[in-house]
C-alpha positions as CSV (number, residue, x, y, z in Angstrom):
1,X,-66.2,17.4,111.0
2,X,-67.5,13.6,112.0
3,X,-67.2,11.1,109.2
4,X,-71.0,9.9,108.7
5,X,-71.7,6.2,109.2
6,X,-73.0,4.1,106.4
7,X,-76.3,2.6,107.4
8,X,-77.3,-1.1,106.5
9,X,-78.7,-1.1,103.3
10,X,-82.7,-1.3,103.0
11,X,-84.5,-4.4,101.3
12,X,-84.6,-2.4,98.0
13,X,-80.7,-2.3,98.4
14,X,-80.7,1.7,99.1
15,X,-78.5,2.9,102.1
16,X,-78.2,6.0,104.1
17,X,-75.8,7.6,106.4
18,X,-76.2,8.7,110.0
19,X,-73.8,10.4,112.6
20,X,-71.8,7.7,114.7
21,X,-73.1,7.4,118.2
22,X,-76.6,8.1,119.2
23,X,-79.8,6.2,118.8
24,X,-79.8,5.8,115.1
25,X,-76.1,4.3,115.0
26,X,-77.5,2.1,117.9
27,X,-80.7,1.0,115.9
28,X,-77.9,0.3,113.2
29,X,-75.9,-2.0,115.3
30,X,-79.1,-3.9,116.5
31,X,-80.1,-4.6,112.8
32,X,-76.6,-5.6,112.0
33,X,-76.5,-8.1,114.9
34,X,-80.2,-9.3,113.7
35,X,-78.7,-9.8,110.3
36,X,-75.8,-12.0,111.7
37,X,-78.2,-13.9,114.0
38,X,-80.5,-14.7,111.1
39,X,-77.7,-16.1,108.9
40,X,-76.4,-18.0,111.9
41,X,-79.9,-19.7,112.2
42,X,-80.2,-20.3,108.6
43,X,-77.0,-22.1,108.6
44,X,-77.8,-24.4,111.2
45,X,-81.1,-25.0,109.3
46,X,-79.3,-25.7,106.1
47,X,-76.7,-28.1,107.6
48,X,-79.6,-29.9,109.3
49,X,-81.5,-30.2,106.1
50,X,-78.4,-31.4,104.3
51,X,-77.9,-34.2,106.5
52,X,-81.6,-35.3,106.2
53,X,-83.4,-37.0,103.3
54,X,-83.1,-35.8,99.5
55,X,-85.1,-32.3,99.2
56,X,-87.4,-31.6,96.5
57,X,-86.5,-29.3,93.8
58,X,-89.0,-26.6,95.6
59,X,-87.3,-27.1,98.9
60,X,-83.7,-26.8,97.5
61,X,-84.5,-23.6,95.6
62,X,-86.1,-22.2,98.5
63,X,-83.1,-23.0,100.8
64,X,-80.6,-21.7,98.2
65,X,-82.7,-18.3,98.0
66,X,-82.7,-17.8,101.6
67,X,-79.0,-18.8,102.0
68,X,-78.0,-16.4,99.6
69,X,-79.9,-13.4,101.2
70,X,-78.3,-14.4,104.5
71,X,-74.9,-14.3,102.9
72,X,-75.2,-11.1,101.3
73,X,-76.7,-9.8,104.7
74,X,-73.8,-11.1,106.2
75,X,-71.3,-9.7,103.8
76,X,-73.0,-6.4,103.9
77,X,-72.5,-6.3,107.7
78,X,-68.8,-7.1,107.1
79,X,-68.1,-4.4,104.8
80,X,-69.9,-1.8,107.0
81,X,-67.8,-2.9,110.0
82,X,-64.9,-2.9,107.9
83,X,-65.4,0.8,107.2
84,X,-65.7,1.6,110.6
85,X,-62.7,0.0,111.6
86,X,-60.7,1.7,108.7
87,X,-62.2,5.3,109.6
88,X,-61.6,4.7,113.4
89,X,-58.0,3.1,113.5
90,X,-56.7,3.4,109.7
91,X,-55.8,-0.1,108.1
92,X,-57.0,-2.9,110.4
93,X,-53.8,-4.8,109.7
94,X,-50.0,-4.3,108.9
95,X,-48.0,-5.8,106.0
96,X,-45.1,-7.0,107.4
97,X,-42.0,-8.0,105.5
98,X,-41.1,-11.7,105.2
99,X,-44.3,-12.5,106.5
100,X,-47.0,-14.5,104.2
101,X,-50.1,-12.9,104.2
102,X,-53.6,-13.9,103.0
103,X,-54.7,-12.5,99.7
104,X,-56.3,-9.1,100.1
105,X,-58.9,-8.0,97.5
106,X,-60.8,-5.0,96.7
107,X,-64.4,-5.1,96.5
108,X,-64.2,-7.0,93.3
109,X,-65.8,-10.4,92.2
110,X,-65.5,-12.9,95.0
111,X,-64.4,-14.9,92.2
112,X,-61.5,-13.0,91.5
113,X,-58.3,-15.0,90.8
114,X,-55.4,-14.7,92.9
115,X,-52.9,-13.8,90.2
116,X,-55.0,-10.3,89.7
């Protein structure tokens, strides 16, 4: 039995599943690519804005909201792609003895301490 592929979440946060391959999976790939492209564009705009004159409070809040949306979308895409890599090939990395590796965390808080 083929494992189902998790689809990108909808605007209300709900997600669905589809068969890997086929037109629905292709649409999911296109959505993921669009989300990453949107994040890239917003990052470029934010960098330009930060190098410009001081923002009003409303402008700053708008920029922060949009940046948060894009970061959330990009992290969702990264998680979806990680799931597919793990399903296809097993772990995407090996822990080698005597080699210092970056901290690997589960899906816990992004602010989780390194000592946990």
